[in-house]
C-alpha positions in Angstrom: -8.7 30.4 -25.7 -9.2 29.0 -22.2 -11.5 26.1 -21.7 -13.1 24.9 -18.5 -12.4 21.2 -17.8 -13.8 19.0 -15.1 -11.3 16.7 -13.5 -10.9 13.9 -11.0 -7.6 12.9 -9.5 -5.7 11.5 -6.6 -4.3 14.0 -4.1 -2.1 13.6 -1.0 -5.3 13.2 1.2 -7.3 11.1 -1.2 -9.5 11.5 -4.2 -10.3 15.1 -5.4 -12.4 16.5 -8.1 -13.3 20.0 -9.5 -13.0 22.3 -12.5 -10.0 24.1 -13.9 -9.5 26.4 -16.9 -6.7 25.7 -19.5 -5.9 25.9 -23.1 -6.2 22.1 -23.4 -6.3 18.9 -21.4 -2.5 18.6 -21.3 -2.2 22.0 -19.7 -4.8 21.2 -17.1 -2.9 17.9 -16.3 0.3 19.8 -15.9 -1.4 22.3 -13.5 -2.8 19.5 -11.4 0.6 17.8 -11.2 2.2 21.0 -10.0 -0.3 20.9 -7.1 0.6 17.4 -6.2 -2.5 15.9 -7.8 -2.3 12.9 -10.1 -5.0 13.4 -12.8 -7.2 10.3 -13.4 -9.8 11.8 -15.7 -10.0 15.2 -17.5 -13.0 16.1 -19.7 -14.6 19.4 -20.9 -17.0 20.7 -18.3 -20.7 21.1 -19.1 -20.9 23.8 -21.7 -17.2 23.7 -22.4 -15.7 23.3 -25.8 -13.9 20.0 -26.7 -10.3 19.7 -25.9 -7.8 20.8 -28.5 -5.0 18.8 -27.0 -2.9 16.9 -29.5 -3.0 13.1 -29.2 -5.3 11.3 -26.9 -5.2 13.6 -23.9 -5.4 12.1 -20.4 -6.5 8.5 -20.4 -10.0 7.8 -19.2 -10.6 5.7 -16.1 -9.6 2.1 -16.6 -13.1 0.8 -16.2 -14.2 2.7 -19.3 -11.6 1.0 -21.6 -11.4 -2.5 -23.0 -10.7 -5.5 -20.9 -7.0 -5.7 -21.7 -6.6 -2.0 -20.6 -8.1 -2.9 -17.3 -5.5 -5.6 -16.7 -3.1 -4.7 -14.0 0.4 -3.4 -14.8 2.5 -4.8 -12.0 5.5 -3.5 -10.2 7.7 -6.0 -12.0 6.6 -4.6 -15.3 7.5 -1.1 -14.2 10.9 -2.3 -12.9 11.7 -3.9 -16.2 10.5 -0.8 -18.1 12.7 1.5 -16.0 15.8 -0.6 -16.2 15.5 -1.3 -19.9 14.7 2.3 -20.7 17.7 3.4 -18.7 20.0 1.1 -20.7 18.6 2.1 -24.1 18.8 5.9 -23.3 22.3 5.6 -22.0 23.3 3.8 -25.2 22.0 6.7 -27.2 18.8 5.1 -28.5 16.1 7.8 -29.3 13.2 7.7 -26.8 10.6 6.9 -29.5 12.6 4.0 -30.8 13.3 2.8 -27.3 9.6 2.8 -26.4 8.8 0.9 -29.7 11.3 -1.8 -28.8 10.0 -2.1 -25.3 6.4 -2.3 -26.6 7.3 -5.1 -28.9 9.2 -7.1 -26.2 6.6 -6.7 -23.5 4.7 -9.9 -22.7 2.0 -8.1 -20.6 -0.9 -6.9 -22.8 -1.7 -4.1 -20.4 1.9 -2.9 -20.4 2.1 -3.2 -24.2 -1.0 -1.1 -24.6 0.2 1.5 -22.1 3.5 1.9 -24.0 1.5 2.2 -27.3 -0.5 5.1 -25.8 2.7 6.7 -24.4 4.3 6.6 -27.8 1.2 8.0 -29.5 1.1 11.0 -27.1 4.8 11.5 -27.4 4.6 11.6 -31.2 2.0 14.3 -30.8 4.4 16.6 -29.1 3.5 16.0 -25.4 6.3 15.7 -22.9 7.2 12.2 -21.6 6.2 13.1 -18.0 2.8 14.2 -19.2 2.4 11.1 -21.3 3.1 8.9 -18.3 0.7 11.0 -16.1 -2.1 10.3 -18.6 -1.8 6.6 -17.9 -4.0 6.6 -14.8 -3.3 3.9 -12.3 0.0 2.8 -13.9 2.6 5.5 -13.1 2.2 7.2 -9.7 2.8 10.9 -8.9 6.4 10.1 -7.6 7.3 8.3 -10.8 5.9 11.1 -13.0 7.6 13.8 -11.0 11.0 12.1 -11.2 10.7 11.8 -15.0 9.8 15.5 -15.2 12.9 16.3 -13.2 14.9 14.1 -15.6 13.5 16.0 -18.5 14.4 19.4 -17.0 18.0 18.4 -16.1 18.7 16.3 -19.1 19.5 13.2 -17.0 16.6 10.9 -17.9 18.8 7.8 -18.0 20.0 8.4 -14.4 16.4 9.0 -13.2 15.1 5.8 -14.6 17.9 3.9 -12.9 17.0 5.5 -9.6 13.4 4.7 -10.2 14.3 1.1 -10.8 16.2 0.9 -7.5 13.2 2.6 -5.7 10.8 0.0 -7.2 13.1 -2.8 -6.3 13.2 -1.7 -2.7 9.4 -1.5 -2.6 9.1 -5.0 -4.0 11.6 -6.4 -1.6 9.8 -5.0 1.4 6.5 -6.4 0.2 7.9 -9.8 -0.3 9.5 -9.9 3.1 6.2 -8.9 4.8 4.3 -11.6 3.0 7.0 -14.1 3.9 6.9 -13.1 7.6 3.1 -13.4 7.7 2.8 -16.7 5.8 3.4 -19.1 8.7 1.2 -17.2 11.3 -1.7 -16.9 8.8 -1.4 -20.6 8.0 -1.6 -21.6 11.7 -4.5 -19.2 12.4 -6.4 -20.5 9.4 -5.8 -24.1 10.5 -7.1 -23.3 14.0 -10.2 -21.6 12.7 -11.0 -24.6 10.4 -10.3 -27.0 13.3 -12.7 -25.2 15.6 -15.4 -25.0 13.0 -15.2 -28.8 12.2 -15.2 -29.6 15.9 -18.2 -27.4 16.6 -20.2 -28.6 13.6 -19.4 -32.3 13.3 -17.6 -33.6 16.4 -19.4 -32.1 19.4 -23.0 -32.8 18.1 -22.0 -36.5 17.8 -21.0 -36.5 21.5 -23.8 -34.3 22.8 -26.4 -37.1 22.9 -24.0 -39.4 24.7 -23.2 -36.7 27.3 -26.9 -36.1 27.9 -27.5 -39.8 28.5 -25.3 -39.6 31.5 -28.2 -38.0 33.4 -25.7 -36.1 35.6 -24.3 -32.6 35.8 -21.7 -32.2 33.0 -18.4 -30.5 33.8 -18.0 -26.9 32.9 -15.7 -27.5 30.0 -18.2 -29.9 28.4 -21.1 -27.4 28.9 -19.0 -24.7 27.2 -18.3 -27.0 24.2 -22.0 -28.1 23.9 -23.2 -24.5 24.2 -20.6 -23.3 21.6 -21.7 -26.1 19.2 -25.4 -25.3 19.6 -24.8 -21.6 19.1 -22.7 -22.3 16.0 -25.3 -24.7 14.5 -28.1 -22.2 15.2 -26.4 -18.9 14.4 -23.4 -19.8 12.4 -24.8 -18.4 9.2 -25.4 -15.1 10.9 -21.9 -15.0 12.3 -20.5 -15.7 8.8 -22.7 -13.0 7.2 -21.6 -10.6 10.0 -18.0 -11.3 9.4 -18.3 -10.9 5.6 -20.3 -7.7 6.0 -17.9 -6.3 8.6 -14.9 -7.1 6.3 -16.6 -5.3 3.4 -17.6 -2.4 5.5 -14.1 -2.0 6.9 -12.6 -2.1 3.5 -15.0 0.6 2.2 -14.4 2.7 5.3 -10.6 2.5 4.8 -11.1 3.5 1.2 -12.5 6.9 2.4 -10.0 9.7 3.2 -11.1 9.8 6.9 -11.1 6.0 7.3 -7.6 5.7 5.6 -6.3 8.4 7.9 -7.6 6.7 11.1 -6.5 3.3 9.9 -3.0 4.3 9.1 -2.7 6.1 12.4 -3.8 3.0 14.2 -1.3 0.9 12.3 1.6 3.0 13.6 0.6 2.0 17.2 -0.6 -1.6 16.5 0.9 -4.3 18.8 3.9 -6.1 17.2 3.3 -4.6 13.7 3.3 -1.0 14.8 7.1 -0.5 15.2 7.7 -2.3 11.9 5.2 -0.2 10.0 6.7 3.0 11.5 10.2 2.1 10.5 9.2 0.9 7.1 7.3 4.2 6.5 10.2 6.3 7.7 12.6 4.3 5.5 10.3 5.0 2.5 10.1 8.7 3.4 13.9 9.0 3.7 14.6 7.1 0.5 12.1 9.0 -1.6 13.2 12.4 -0.1 16.9 11.5 -0.8 16.1 10.4 -4.3 14.1 13.6 -5.1 16.8 15.9 -3.6 19.6 14.1 -5.5 17.6 14.5 -8.7 17.5 18.3 -8.2 13.9 18.7 -7.0 13.3 21.7 -4.8 12.7 20.9 -1.2 9.0 22.1 -1.2 8.2 20.1 -4.3 10.1 17.1 -3.0 8.1 17.1 0.2 4.9 17.2 -1.8 6.0 14.2 -3.8 7.2 12.3 -0.8 3.8 12.8 1.0 2.2 10.8 -1.8 4.7 7.9 -1.7 5.1 7.1 2.0 2.0 4.8 1.7 0.6 6.1 5.1 -2.0 8.8 5.0 -1.3 9.9 8.6 2.5 10.5 8.0 1.7 11.8 4.5 -0.4 14.5 6.0 2.4 15.4 8.5 4.8 15.6 5.6 2.4 18.0 3.9 2.5 20.1 7.1 6.3 20.1 6.8 6.1 21.5 3.3 3.8 24.3 4.4 6.1 25.1 7.3 9.1 25.2 5.0 7.3 27.5 2.6 6.7 29.8 5.5 10.4 30.0 6.2 11.0 27.3 8.8 13.9 25.0 8.6 13.4 21.3 7.7 14.4 20.3 11.3 11.9 22.6 13.0 9.1 21.5 10.6 10.0 17.8 11.2 10.0 18.3 15.0 6.5 19.9 14.8 5.0 16.8 13.1 5.8 14.5 16.1 6.2 11.4 13.9 9.9 11.3 13.4 12.3 9.4 15.6 15.2 11.2 17.3 17.6 9.4 14.9 15.9 10.9 11.9 15.7 14.4 13.5 19.4 14.3 14.3 20.3 13.3 10.7 18.2 16.1 9.4 19.9 18.6 11.7 23.3 17.5 10.6 22.3 17.4 7.0 21.1 21.0 7.1 24.3 22.1 8.8 26.5 20.4 6.2 24.3 20.8 3.2 24.1 17.0 2.7 20.5 16.2 3.6 20.1 13.9 0.6 23.1 11.8 1.6 22.1 11.5 5.3 18.5 10.7 4.3 19.9 7.8 2.2 21.8 6.6 5.3 18.6 6.7 7.3 16.8 4.7 4.6 19.6 2.1 4.7 19.5 1.9 8.5 15.8 1.5 8.8 15.6 -0.9 5.9 18.1 -3.2 7.7 16.0 -2.8 11.0 12.8 -3.7 9.2 14.4 -6.7 7.5 15.6 -8.0 10.8 12.3 -7.4 12.6 10.4 -9.1 9.8 12.6 -12.1 10.1 11.9 -12.3 13.8 8.2 -11.5 13.6 7.3 -15.2 13.3 9.3 -15.9 16.4 7.4 -13.2 18.3 4.0 -14.4 17.1 4.7 -18.1 17.8 4.3 -18.0 21.6 1.0 -16.3 21.2 -0.3 -18.8 18.7 1.0 -21.7 20.9 -0.8 -20.2 23.9 -4.1 -20.0 22.0 -3.6 -23.5 20.6 -2.8 -24.9 24.1 -6.0 -23.4 25.5 -8.1 -24.7 22.7 -6.7 -28.3 23.1 -7.1 -28.1 26.9 -10.8 -27.1 26.6 -11.4 -29.8 24.0 -9.6 -32.5 26.0 -11.4 -31.6 29.3 -14.8 -31.2 27.6 -14.6 -34.6 25.9 -12.8 -36.8 28.4 -14.0 -35.5 31.8 -17.6 -36.9 31.2 -16.0 -40.2 30.1 -13.9 -40.4 33.3 -17.0 -39.7 35.4 -18.8 -42.5 33.5 -15.9 -44.8 34.2 -16.0 -44.0 38.0 -19.7 -44.6 38.1 -19.3 -48.0 36.4 -16.6 -49.1 38.8 -18.7 -48.2 41.8 -21.5 -50.4 40.5 
C-alpha cells in the first residue's frame, strides 16, 4: 500500500522539499537519491499512515537528536572509516562484523553513534547505501552513490579505497588553502588592530597638543584627527554595521540564489578566481573519472558530480550537460555549451570520446590542475605581499606625516623666536 511522505533534502541547486508516495520511507529515500536529492528528513505526510520501513528509517535532522548526535563527523573520520572498511572487506570480514569493529574503535562519539545506526539499519535488511543516506549531514550524495555502485558491481572494497583517495585529495586542498591564507590574514588583522589602537588611543592624546598650536594643521594631521573623531563618535555603529553585514552576507549565500551569485563571482575574483576555477575543474574531473571507473552511467555520473564540485554555478552547468547528454548530444558538445571549461579540458574530453577513455583522461586533467593549484597556492602569498606592503606603507606614511609635520612646524616657529 502506497503511503504519502513529506520530505526535505539537498538537491543540486539547494534545499528542496515536497511530498512523494512510496511503500515505506526507505523506498522514498531511494527514489529521491535516483533524482540526485540527498534526503535529510522523511516523515508521513498529514493524513498519511506511519512508515512501515524496517529499522529506524531516515534519520531526523541533527538538531532534533541528542547533543552527541549533533557533534560533527569530520573528513578525517570519513577517511579512516573508508580506509579501514576497505581493508576489512578485502580481508573477507563480513560487513556487519567490520562495522561493529569500527564502531568499537572509533574515538569520535558522533561517528560511533553514526556507525551504530548504520549497523541497526543494515541488520533490518536495508542496503548499505540507503543506510548511509539516512545519516543526514554525514555522508554526501557522492559518497552514497559510489557505495551504491559498489553494491551493484560487487566491488565495495575498491569503491571504499577510491573514496578514501577522493577524501584525502579534498583534505589536502583545504589544508593548502588555509596555509596560503594564514600569513595574509595575520598581516591584515594586525593592520586593522593597529589602526584601531591609533585612532582610539594615540591620536586623541595628540589632538589637544595639535590644537594648541593655533595654526593651520597639515592635511595629513587633519585627516588623522577627523578619522579619530569619527571612530570615537561612530565606531560602535561601524562595528554593528560590519557584524550585521557579515551575518546578512552569510545568510544570503545560504540561499540558492545567493550561493549561485557568490560562486559565480568567486570564479572571476582577483587573484583567487583562477585558483578557484582550476580547483573546481580538478574536483569535477576527479569525481567524473572516479564515477566512470566505478561503472556509473554517464548521465548519473554527471548528476553526482554536479553535487560534488562545491560550486553552485559550475554545478548548474554540469546539470545542463547531463540534460544535453540525455537529449543525445555528445559530452564534448554539451561541455562546450556550458562555457565554463578550459580548452585543455575540452580537448581531453574530445580525445576521450574518440578513444573511449574519458575516465583516464579526466584523471589526467585532475592531476594536471591539482599540480597547478598547489603551485599557485604556494605563490599566492608572494602575490599578495606587494599589495599588503603598499597598504602598510601608505598607512605608515600618513601616520608619520600627520604626527611629525606639526612638530616640525612647532620647531621652526620656536627657532624664529
